[in-house]
C-alpha positions in Angstrom: 50.0 13.3 65.7 47.2 12.0 63.1 47.1 8.5 61.7 49.5 9.3 58.7 52.3 7.9 60.6 50.7 4.7 61.5 49.3 4.2 58.0 52.8 4.8 56.4 54.5 2.5 58.7 51.8 -0.2 58.0 52.4 0.1 54.4 56.1 0.0 54.8 55.8 -3.1 56.8 53.4 -4.6 54.4 55.9 -3.8 51.5 58.7 -5.6 53.4 56.8 -8.8 53.2 56.4 -8.4 49.6 60.2 -8.3 49.0 60.7 -7.3 45.5 57.2 -7.5 44.3 55.4 -4.4 43.5 52.5 -3.8 45.8 49.4 -1.8 44.6 47.8 1.1 46.5 44.5 -0.9 46.5 46.3 -3.9 48.0 47.9 -1.8 50.6 44.6 0.1 51.3 42.7 -3.1 51.7 45.2 -4.4 54.3 45.3 -1.1 56.3 41.5 -0.6 55.8 41.9 3.0 54.6 41.2 4.7 51.3 43.6 4.1 48.3 44.0 7.8 47.8 45.6 8.5 51.3 47.9 5.5 50.6 48.9 7.0 47.3 49.6 10.4 48.8 51.7 8.7 51.5 53.7 6.7 49.0 54.3 9.8 47.1 55.7 11.3 50.2 57.8 8.2 50.8 59.1 8.1 47.2 60.2 11.7 47.4 62.2 10.7 50.5 63.7 7.9 48.9 62.2 5.1 51.0 60.1 3.4 48.4 60.2 3.1 44.3 57.1 3.2 42.5 56.1 2.3 38.9 52.9 3.7 37.3 50.6 1.8 35.0 49.3 -1.6 34.7 51.5 -3.8 36.6 52.6 -0.9 38.6 52.9 -0.3 42.5 55.5 0.4 45.2 58.2 -1.5 47.0 60.8 -0.6 49.4 64.0 1.1 47.9 66.5 -0.6 50.6 66.2 -3.5 52.8 63.7 -3.1 55.7 66.4 -3.3 58.4 68.0 -0.2 56.9 64.9 2.0 57.1 64.2 3.6 60.5 60.7 4.7 61.6 62.4 8.2 62.0 62.8 8.3 58.2 59.3 7.4 57.8 58.3 10.0 60.4 60.3 12.8 58.5 59.1 11.5 55.2 55.4 12.0 56.0 56.1 15.2 57.9 54.5 13.8 61.0 56.6 16.4 63.0 54.2 19.1 61.9 51.4 17.6 63.8 53.2 16.4 66.9 52.4 19.3 69.1 51.0 21.9 66.7 52.3 24.7 68.7 53.0 26.9 65.5 49.2 26.5 64.6 47.7 28.4 67.6 47.4 32.1 67.0 47.0 34.0 70.4 45.6 37.4 70.5 48.6 39.7 70.5 46.9 41.9 73.0 46.7 39.0 75.6 49.7 39.3 78.0 49.9 35.4 78.2 49.4 35.1 74.2 52.7 37.0 73.7 54.9 34.4 75.3 52.9 31.2 75.4 54.2 29.7 71.8 57.8 30.2 72.7 57.3 28.9 76.2 55.5 25.6 74.8 58.2 25.2 72.1 60.8 25.2 74.8 58.8 22.7 77.2 58.0 20.3 74.4 61.5 20.4 72.8 62.7 17.5 75.0 59.8 15.0 74.6 60.1 15.7 70.9 63.8 15.0 70.8 63.1 11.9 73.0 60.6 10.7 70.4 62.9 11.2 67.4 65.7 9.2 69.1 63.3 6.2 69.9 62.2 6.2 66.4 65.7 6.2 64.9 66.2 3.0 67.0 63.5 1.1 65.4 63.6 -0.3 61.9 60.8 -1.5 59.5 62.2 -5.0 60.0 61.8 -4.6 63.7 58.1 -3.8 63.2 57.6 -6.8 60.8 59.4 -9.3 63.4 57.5 -7.8 66.4 54.0 -7.9 64.6 54.7 -11.5 63.4 55.4 -12.6 66.9 52.0 -11.3 67.9 50.1 -13.3 65.2 48.6 -16.4 66.7 50.0 -19.5 65.0 46.5 -20.8 63.9 45.8 -17.6 62.3 49.2 -17.5 60.5 48.8 -21.1 59.4 45.4 -20.4 58.0 46.6 -17.3 56.2 49.7 -19.2 54.7 47.3 -22.0 53.4 45.5 -19.2 51.3 48.7 -18.2 49.3 
């Protein structure tokens, strides 16, 4: 799995802090420390999945389409098609003349189906709100107080 899932969940968690305020891709990218184009691409995928609402133009941005406790990590995972990259078994192209190559994809798919389903089950049990609460609990109080003073 590449970093798209981590970036998307970070963005969703950041937007949950903003409540109803629209958050720009530049603001998200600065917080995540990534390129705004990546953020915009992921926001587009999240919008298509109905997880965020976006508004174009000056004063535009994105916000969650529903409360963070009602958005599971599985929904984010599916929205950005992270499953495509999990094991990438379908991306290998064994030599059809190799005796092992004729059966390895089906074999790997069967073997990896259980861990993939376990991951999906685990992600379905965690909400964006849970991420926000757990991340906030890890922020040292001195850092949180200093950051709060800047607002």
